[in-house]
C-alpha positions in Angstrom: 166.4 116.0 124.7 163.9 117.0 121.7 163.7 114.7 118.8 162.4 115.8 115.5 158.8 115.0 114.1 159.4 112.9 111.5 161.9 110.6 113.5 158.9 110.0 116.0 156.4 109.7 113.5 158.9 107.0 112.0 159.0 104.9 115.0 155.0 105.2 116.1 154.5 104.0 112.4 156.7 100.9 112.9 155.1 100.2 116.1 151.9 100.9 115.0 152.2 97.9 112.0 154.0 95.6 114.6 151.9 95.5 117.3 148.3 96.9 116.2 147.5 94.1 113.7 147.9 91.2 116.4 146.3 92.9 119.3 143.4 93.8 116.9 142.9 89.9 116.4 143.2 89.4 120.3 140.5 91.9 120.9 138.0 90.4 117.5 138.3 87.0 119.3 137.7 88.6 122.7 134.2 90.6 121.7 133.3 87.6 119.5 133.2 85.6 122.3 131.7 87.5 124.8 129.1 88.6 122.3 128.2 85.5 120.3 125.7 84.0 122.6 123.2 86.9 120.5 123.8 84.7 117.5 123.2 81.6 119.5 120.4 83.2 121.7 117.2 81.7 119.5 118.7 78.1 119.2 120.4 78.3 122.8 116.8 78.9 124.5 114.9 76.5 121.9 117.4 73.5 123.0 117.7 74.4 126.9 114.5 76.0 127.5 116.1 79.3 129.0 113.4 81.9 129.6 114.2 85.6 128.2 114.9 86.8 131.7 117.5 83.5 132.5 118.9 84.4 129.1 119.4 87.9 130.0 121.0 87.6 133.4 123.3 85.0 131.9 124.3 87.8 129.0 125.0 89.9 131.7 126.1 87.8 134.5 130.0 87.9 132.5 130.8 91.2 133.6 130.0 90.3 137.3 133.0 88.0 137.0 134.7 90.3 135.0 134.5 93.2 137.5 135.6 91.5 140.7 138.9 90.5 139.2 139.6 93.3 136.8 141.8 95.2 139.3 144.1 92.4 140.7 144.2 90.7 137.0 145.9 94.4 135.8 148.0 94.8 138.7 149.4 91.2 137.6 149.9 92.3 134.5 151.9 95.7 135.8 154.1 93.1 137.5 154.8 89.8 135.3 154.6 91.3 131.9 152.1 91.7 128.6 153.0 88.5 126.9 152.8 85.9 130.0 149.7 87.9 131.1 147.9 88.1 127.5 148.6 84.1 127.0 147.2 83.3 130.1 144.0 85.3 129.7 143.5 84.3 126.2 144.0 80.6 126.7 141.6 80.1 129.3 139.0 82.1 128.2 139.0 80.3 125.1 138.6 76.8 127.4 135.9 78.3 128.8 134.1 79.7 125.9 134.0 76.3 124.3 133.1 74.6 127.2 129.6 76.8 126.6 129.2 74.1 124.2 127.9 72.0 127.1 125.6 74.6 128.9 122.5 72.5 128.7 120.6 73.9 131.7 120.4 77.7 133.1 122.7 76.7 136.0 125.4 75.4 133.8 125.0 78.8 131.6 125.3 81.2 134.8 128.3 79.5 135.7 130.3 79.4 132.4 128.9 82.8 131.6 130.7 84.1 135.2 133.8 81.9 134.4 134.3 83.1 130.9 134.3 86.8 133.0 136.6 85.6 135.4 139.1 84.2 132.7 138.8 87.6 130.8 139.2 90.2 133.4 142.0 92.1 132.7 142.1 91.7 129.0 140.7 95.0 127.7 142.2 97.5 130.5 145.6 95.4 129.9 145.6 96.3 126.6 144.7 100.0 127.2 147.5 100.0 129.7 149.8 97.8 127.5 149.3 100.8 125.2 150.7 103.2 127.3 154.0 101.7 127.3 154.1 102.1 123.6 152.3 105.1 122.0 153.0 108.7 123.0 149.9 110.8 124.3 150.1 112.3 120.8 149.5 109.6 119.3 147.5 107.2 121.6 143.9 108.5 120.2 145.4 106.6 116.5 146.5 103.6 118.6 143.0 103.3 120.7 141.0 103.6 117.4 142.8 101.3 115.4 142.4 98.7 118.4 138.7 99.5 118.6 138.5 98.2 115.1 138.3 94.9 116.8 134.8 95.3 117.9 133.1 95.7 114.7 135.7 94.0 112.9 134.4 90.8 115.2 130.7 91.5 113.5 132.0 92.2 110.0 133.5 88.9 109.6 132.7 87.2 113.1 129.1 87.3 112.4 129.3 85.3 108.9 131.1 83.3 110.3 128.8 82.7 113.5 126.0 82.5 110.9 127.9 79.4 109.0 128.6 77.6 112.2 124.8 78.1 113.3 123.9 76.8 109.8 126.3 73.0 111.0 123.6 72.1 113.0 123.4 68.0 113.0 126.8 67.5 111.8 128.8 65.3 114.1 125.8 65.0 115.9 126.3 68.7 117.6 123.6 71.7 117.6 124.6 74.7 115.4 125.0 76.4 118.6 128.0 73.8 120.2 129.8 74.6 117.0 129.6 78.0 117.2 131.3 78.2 120.9 133.5 75.5 120.1 135.4 76.6 117.1 135.3 80.4 118.4 136.4 79.1 122.1 139.5 77.2 120.3 140.7 80.1 117.9 141.3 81.9 121.2 143.2 79.7 122.9 145.4 79.6 119.7 145.8 83.1 119.4 146.7 83.4 123.4 149.5 80.5 123.0 151.1 82.8 120.2 150.7 85.8 121.8 153.7 84.6 124.2 155.9 84.3 121.4 154.9 87.6 119.7 154.4 90.5 122.0 157.3 92.0 124.0 156.8 93.8 127.4 158.2 97.3 126.5 160.4 99.2 123.7 163.2 98.7 125.7 162.9 94.8 124.9 162.1 94.9 121.5 164.6 93.7 119.1 162.6 94.5 116.1 163.5 98.1 116.8 166.9 99.8 116.1 168.6 101.0 119.3 168.1 104.7 118.0 164.5 104.1 117.8 164.2 102.3 121.7 165.7 105.4 123.1 163.7 108.0 120.8 160.8 105.9 122.7 161.6 105.4 125.9 162.4 108.9 126.1 159.3 110.1 124.8 157.3 107.8 127.0 159.3 109.1 129.9 158.4 112.5 129.3 154.3 111.4 128.9 155.2 109.5 132.4 156.5 112.8 134.3 153.6 114.9 132.9 150.8 112.6 133.9 152.3 111.9 137.5 152.9 116.1 138.3 148.8 116.0 138.3 147.9 112.4 138.7 147.6 110.1 141.6 150.7 108.6 142.5 149.6 104.8 144.0 147.5 102.5 143.4 145.1 103.2 146.6 144.8 107.0 145.2 143.9 106.0 142.0 141.1 103.5 143.2 139.8 106.5 145.1 140.6 109.1 142.6 137.3 111.6 142.5 138.3 112.2 138.3 138.2 108.3 137.8 135.2 107.4 139.7 133.4 110.1 137.4 135.0 108.3 134.5 133.7 104.8 135.8 129.8 106.1 135.6 130.7 107.6 132.2 132.1 104.0 131.0 129.1 102.3 132.7 126.9 104.3 130.7 128.5 103.7 127.4 128.8 100.0 128.4 125.3 99.9 128.8 124.4 100.9 125.5 126.8 99.2 123.5 126.0 95.7 125.3 122.5 96.3 125.3 122.4 96.8 121.5 124.9 93.7 120.8 123.5 91.0 122.9 120.4 91.7 120.7 121.4 93.0 117.2 120.9 89.7 115.2 117.9 89.2 116.3 116.6 92.6 115.9 118.2 92.6 112.0 116.4 89.0 111.9 113.2 90.9 112.5 113.9 93.4 110.3 114.3 90.7 107.4 111.4 88.5 108.9 113.9 85.8 109.1 115.5 83.4 111.2 119.2 84.0 112.3 121.5 82.6 109.6 124.1 83.2 106.9 122.2 85.9 105.8 121.3 87.6 109.0 125.2 87.6 109.5 125.8 89.2 106.6 123.3 92.2 107.2 124.3 92.4 110.7 128.1 93.1 109.7 126.8 96.5 108.0 127.0 98.4 111.1 130.1 97.5 112.3 131.3 98.3 108.6 130.3 101.9 109.2 131.6 101.7 112.6 135.4 101.0 111.5 135.3 103.9 108.9 134.3 106.3 111.6 136.4 105.0 114.0 139.4 105.4 111.5 138.6 108.8 111.0 137.8 110.3 114.3 140.9 109.3 115.7 143.2 111.0 113.6 141.2 113.8 113.3 141.3 114.7 117.2 144.9 113.9 117.4 145.4 116.8 115.2 142.9 119.2 116.5 143.0 118.1 120.3 139.1 118.2 120.1 138.8 114.9 122.1 136.3 115.6 124.6 134.1 117.4 122.0 133.8 114.9 119.2 133.4 112.2 122.1 130.0 114.2 123.1 129.0 114.5 119.9 129.1 110.9 118.7 127.7 109.6 122.2 124.8 111.9 121.3 124.3 110.7 117.8 124.5 107.0 119.1 121.8 107.6 121.7 119.8 109.6 119.3 120.2 106.4 117.0 119.7 103.8 119.3 116.0 105.3 119.9 115.1 105.6 116.3 116.3 102.0 115.3 113.3 100.7 117.3 110.3 103.5 116.3 111.4 103.8 112.6 108.9 101.8 110.3 110.9 101.2 107.4 113.6 98.3 107.8 116.1 100.5 105.9 115.9 103.3 108.2 116.2 101.3 111.5 119.8 99.8 109.5 121.0 103.2 108.9 120.3 104.2 112.3 121.7 101.0 113.9 124.7 101.9 111.6 125.0 105.3 113.4 124.6 103.8 116.9 127.6 101.2 116.3 129.8 103.9 114.6 128.9 106.9 117.5 129.4 104.3 120.9 132.4 102.7 119.0 134.0 105.5 117.9 133.7 107.6 120.6 135.5 104.8 123.3 139.0 105.5 122.1 139.0 109.0 122.5 137.3 108.2 126.5 140.3 106.3 127.0 142.6 109.3 126.5 141.0 111.0 129.4 142.1 108.6 132.4 145.8 108.1 130.4 146.6 111.6 130.7 146.9 111.8 134.5 147.3 108.0 135.4 150.9 106.3 134.7 152.6 103.2 136.1 150.9 101.0 138.6 148.1 103.8 139.2 147.0 103.3 135.5 147.4 99.8 136.0 144.6 100.3 138.9 142.8 102.7 137.5 142.3 102.1 134.3 141.2 98.7 135.4 138.6 100.3 137.8 137.2 101.9 135.1 136.5 99.1 132.8 135.6 97.1 135.5 132.9 99.5 137.5 131.8 100.7 133.8 131.6 97.3 132.3 129.0 96.4 134.7 126.7 98.3 132.2 126.8 95.2 130.2 125.2 93.0 133.2 122.9 95.7 133.6 121.8 96.6 129.8 119.9 93.7 129.1 117.9 93.2 132.1 116.9 96.6 132.0 116.0 96.5 128.0 114.2 93.4 129.0 112.4 94.7 132.0 111.4 98.2 129.7 110.0 96.1 126.5 107.8 93.9 129.6 106.4 97.0 131.4 105.7 98.8 128.3 104.7 95.4 125.9 107.2 97.1 123.1 110.8 96.5 121.8 111.0 100.1 121.3 111.0 101.2 125.0 114.0 99.1 125.7 116.1 100.6 123.2 114.6 103.9 124.0 116.4 103.2 127.3 119.5 102.5 126.1 119.5 105.4 124.0 119.1 107.3 127.0 122.3 105.8 128.4 124.3 107.2 125.7 122.7 110.4 125.9 123.6 110.7 129.6 127.1 109.5 129.4 127.4 112.7 127.1 126.0 114.8 129.5 128.0 113.6 132.4 131.6 114.4 130.4 130.6 117.7 129.1 129.3 118.2 132.9 132.3 116.8 134.9 134.9 115.4 132.9 137.7 118.0 131.7 141.0 117.6 130.0 144.0 117.9 132.3 146.7 118.9 129.7 146.8 119.7 126.4 148.0 117.1 124.2 151.5 117.3 123.5 152.9 117.8 119.8 156.4 116.4 118.4 158.8 119.2 118.2 157.7 121.2 121.3 154.2 123.0 120.0 151.1 122.1 121.6 147.4 122.1 120.5 144.6 123.7 122.4 142.5 121.4 124.6 138.6 120.8 123.9 
């Protein structure tokens, strides 16, 4: 049964208005709680005596805990539903993040960062999988693009907030970095409890849709699922060993190495450009690359959903990001470095919603839950290795630009792997029965 493009567009728009702002809020808090140590770094090191190498290891060990529990967490979400599992994830990670306020030794710092990864495991792939339960393939890049606003918005609003919290140093006898972890962790737990009441597991249970809208959306999603299952792995095990999934794990690893190698140190890099310490002013300037990322991530997914050039645009964005990351470390003028950081953030943020349309074209059901989680968990280990690789390169060459060159090379390599090994398995379905050319 065919449905008109206008009817499908209307129900998709309604779902976007209902779900995406809340999912976006969740992702803002997730990204902020995993990356706020970039703001706390100097103050935390001064108070606890953490070395640069210890900080780099602690920053990255989050991703080890995250990777170990990623697939089991996503399979549990598939079984019990998003509203229950997302509530559990956010409440527990908020508690652990707030507990970072007592990280007075390297051992405590490592343990809490690892536990934060365990608590948050399954959040991001869970949301990607959840979006496949609500958005047909033809509108998925746009939905993922809006969700990906979370990373830049975490810094547009979170960077000044983090700087402001650091400036509360001494209030009620607490250090500024302690206020940072306590307040931002508490916010995550509150939103997690809210998620249980706000989210619906799938369109069939959404009372805010009409019966006609539910029927239309369920039918469209079922069509996509049948199409995906016709040329994708059918079981959890098959998804975990699928060659296409493993290639995408490698690509995502390289992307995440670039992302977190920059994110964890961006406040310090901006502070060095400005010649000042991290605080409210640095927080405001640090928001600029993320404002640029929001603009690009708003435009590009809409373009590729119309043209089906997901692969081509992803490659172009990653190449731009890689070059820009390297340039940010060698540019003499602060304004040039800042512009390069804007291009870098825009590239690696906007490329990721396009990337996630690749596996969701041939993964569905439990296989999708497992495959998406594996890609995110193994790929996310790039966030573990990036800080240490950057620190090692800087120490070996006695230059901060060397570390940025390594991160830029990772982004360029990700683009080359996509060119060589990633193929879009199917043309995008367009409402009304037409198809667009695959990239």
